N, C-alpha and C positions, 0 to 999 in steps of 0.2 A: 504493500499500498504505499509506503514512505517512498519506495522507489519510483512508483508510478507517478507521485506528486512531483518529485524532482524532475523526471522526465517530461511532463506536463509544463514545466515553469521554464525549460530550457528555450521551447520555440517563442514565448514570450520576450525572454531576454534577448534573443537574437533579433527580433522586431525592432526592439529598442534600440539596439545597437546599429541595426540598419538605417534607421531613421536618423540616429545621431550622426552617421557618417554621411548618408545620402543627402540630407537636406543642406548641410553646410556646402556640400559638393555641388550640388545644383545651384545654391546661390552665388558661389564664386564663379562658376564657369558661365552664368548667365547674368553676370552683374552689370553688363552693358544695357540689357533690357530691364532687369529689376530695379536698378537704381531710379532711372526716370519714372518708372511705374509707380515706386513706392511713394516718390515725392508727389506723384499725380494723385494717388489715392488719399494722401494726407491733405493735399489742396483741395480735392474733390469734398471731402469732409467739412473744410473750412467753408467753401463756396456753395455749399448745398442750401443752407438756410437763404443765403442772398438770392440765389437762382429761384428758390422756391417763391421768395417775396416779390421777385420781378414777374414771375408766371402768374401770381394773383392778381397782379396789376394789368392783367391781359396783354403783357408783352410776349411776342411769340417765344417758343421754347429755345429755338436756336439762337436768338438774339439775346434772350434772358441768360443764356450760359456763356456767349462770347463775350459780353461786355464785362462781367467780373474776372473772366480768366485773361483777358488781354489787359485788363488793368492791373492785375497782380504781377503779370509777366512784364509790362513796362515799368511798374514801380520797381521790381527786382533787378531789371537791368539798369535802370538808373541808379539804384544803390550800388551795385556791382561796378558801374562806370567811375562813380565818385571814389569808391573804394581803390580801384586800379589806378586812379590819378593820384591819389594820396601815397600809395605803394611806390609808383613810379618816382615821385619826388623825394621819397625816402631812400630810393635805390641810389639816385644820383649823390646822396650824403653819405653812403655808407663806407666810401673809401676813408673819408674824415673820420667817421666813426670808429672805424676799424683801425686807423692810426693811432687816435687818442685811446681807444680801448687796449691796444697793444702797449702804450706807454705806461698805462696805469696798473695793468696786469704785470708788466715787468717790474715796476716799482714795488707792487706788493711781493713779488715771488723773490726779489733780492732780499727783502727784509725776512721773509721766511726762509730763504737759502742759507742765511747766516747761521741759522740754528739746526738746519738739516744736513748742512755740508755737501749740497748738490755743485757740481762743476758749471762754470759759466756756459759751457757748451750744452750740458744737459739743462740748463735753465732757458737757453735760447729756443732748445728743441721743444720743450714743455710749453713755453710761452706761445710759439708759433703754431704748435698743434691745438691748444686751448683756443686762440683767437679765430684761427680759420675755422676749426670745427664748431665753435659756439655761433660764429657768424652764418656759416653754411646751413647748420642745423636750424637755427631760429628761422631764416627764411625760407629754408624748405618746408618746415612745419607749418608757417603761416600761409605758404604758398598752396600747401596740400589741403589747408582747410578751407582758403577761398576756392580753390579748384574744385572742392568737393561739391560745390553748389553749380558750376559751370565748367563741367568736364566734358568738354568737345563740343562739335557742333551737333551731334546726335542728341546728346543730353539736352541742350538749349532748345532744340527743335521738338522733341519727341515729349518733354513733360507737359508743356501746356495743351499738345494735341491728346495725350492720354487724358489728361483732366478734363478736357472737353469731351472727348467720346464717353469717359466713365459717366459724367453728369447727363449726357444726352441718352446713353442706354442704361440708366440706372433702373428703370422699371424691368426691363429684360434681365438684367443681372438679379435683380431681388427675386423675380419670378423663378428663375433658375435656381436660386438657393431654396425657395419654397419646394421646387420639386424634389430635392435631396433629402427632404424629411417628411415625415407622415403629415397628413392635413391637419390633424389635432395639435400639431405643433406650431402652426403658421401664425398664430396670435402671439406665441411666446417669442418667435424669431422675430416678428414686426417690433415688438416692444424692446427686444434686445438691439436690434438695429437703430431703432429711434433714439433709445437712451445713450447709446454708444455714439452717434453722431453728435447729439445735441449736447452731451457731455464734454465730447473731445473739441468741439466748437467753442463752448463757453471757456473751457481752459486755455485752447490755444489762442483766442482773442484776448484773454486776460494775459497771457504770455508775451503776447506782443507789445502790450501797454507796459508790461514790466521791463522788457527789453529797451524800449523806447525810453522809459524813465530813468534806467539805471544807465543807458549809453549818454543821455543827457547829463545826469549827475557826474559820471566819470569824466566826460569832456571838459565840464565847467571846472572841476577840481584840478584836473591836469592842467588846463588853460591859466588857472590862478597861479599854480606851481611855476609855470613856464615851460612846461614840456612841448617840444616841437610836435606837430601833427596831433594835436590834442583829440581831435575828433575821430581821427583814424583810430588811435589807440582806445579810446573810449568806448567806440561803439563795436569795435573787434571783440574787446574784453566783454561787453553785454552779449554779444551773440555767442561767444565760446562759452558762457555760463550754461548754455544748453545741455553742454557736456558736464554732467555733475562732478563736483570734486577737482576735476584735472582742468577744466576750461578755464577756471579764473587764474590758475596758476600759469599757464601758458599765456593767457592774455596779459598778464602784469609782468612778465619777463622781458619783453622787448622794451616797452617804456622805462623800466628800471635801468636797464642798460644804456639806452639813449640818453637820458637824462644824467645818468652818473658820467658819461664822457663828455657831454655837452656843456655841463656846468662845473665839473671838476670838483665836486663837493659831495662827501657821503650823505649829507643832509637832506638833499633832492631825492635819491633814490628812497630813502626812510618816509619820505613826505609822500611820494607815490604809492608806497605800501600803506600809509595811513588813509590816504583817499580811498583805495580800494577797499580797505578794511571797512572804513565807516559806511561806504555805499553797500557793501555786502550786508552789514548789520541793518541798514535802512531797508534794504531789500527783502531780508529774511522777516522782520518783524513788523514791517509798516506796509511797504510798497506790494508785496506778493500777497498778503492777506485782504487787502483792499481791493485789488485787481482780479485776483483768482478765487480767493475763499479757502480753497482746499487743494492740496496736491493730489495727484495721481499716485497713490503710495505704492513703492515698489521698494523692496528690501536692498539694502546696500550691497549684498553679495551679488544678487541678480544685475544690479545696476554696473557693478565692475565688470561682470562676466560679459554683459552685453557690450560695454566700451570695448574691451579686448577682442572679442569676437567680431563686432563690426568693424574695428580697425583692421583686423587680419584679413576679414572677406573682402570689405568694400572700401577700405581706406577711412578717410576723414568722413565721407558720405555715410559709411556704415555706423561710424561713432555718434552721427547724428541722427540717423534713421532708427536705429534699433531700440532705441530708448522709447520714443512714441509708438513703435511697434508692440512693444512687449506691453506698454500701457494700455494699448487698445485690446490686446488679448487678455489683459487683467480686467478690464471693464466688461468685457464678454463673459469672462469666467465668474465675475460676480453676480452676473445675471442668469448663469445656467447652473442649475442644481448638479447637474452630471460632472461639471468641470470644478466642484468645490476644491479638489485636491490640487487643482492649477492655481487657483485664487488663493490657497494655503501657502502654496510655494512660492509665489510671486509677491505675496503681500508683505507689508512692513509689519 
């Protein structure tokens, strides 16, 4: 009897292992398709209430969908253009920043080398590697994060097209979903879809307000300190807070380095850290509760797993997309009794 139970469990374990291997493989191999499609699904969730409102005003469905989709696309491209302009201006100054950074690091390393007994040649090698690697990695990381939104011509074109088609054929997609389940479950499926879309819409709308508010506060604070390209650094750090725990550290790293070598004073980097710290406290205890109300609570272990898995499979886009995808799964699991185990696993 015990042997039969063990043998019966083997196929279940094999199925689980198969899905654990197969799903990431499919996501990685098909990322050219799945990345714009995933962004399009999230955009569709955000725009559905707007499209529905337009349709209730007797605006033709196609036009009611095209207007918000094009508006989002134009706004996104405008923000991306401003960001790239700021990045281009910063790249022109990088040689000067690199030179000053080398001098500062050399000065500090000489003081440390007196106690560590490193030879001058070894010091130069360490300094050269540190400055070059630091600069390259910072710009590479920042560039990867930006390119996660605009990764090639296919991405730029296909994302709004997918969003438009998902909204246009939403009834057909929902009807197909109904056909996958027994008729008695249709009311439950409708409620789950409705609650998921409305909850995520309200959450995302509030988060946009949070990012805008945090970006303004970051930028004003950096501007008062005298940090160059304050709005670039302020809004980049605000957007990067979408990546929990890690994003704010990445967003603060570059302005700290730039202001350090620009002003040649340790108090300026400390002031930058203070600005980001104060804004983060305001965001956590004032801005976020007022704008959003409550978080889509995912436990920290799952968040870190999703950040790492998203980065491995889809790069910066995956680090951004996997968190809301898991949040949506959590919303569905909360509304579905049969998925209580998944709700418990993902929940905080």
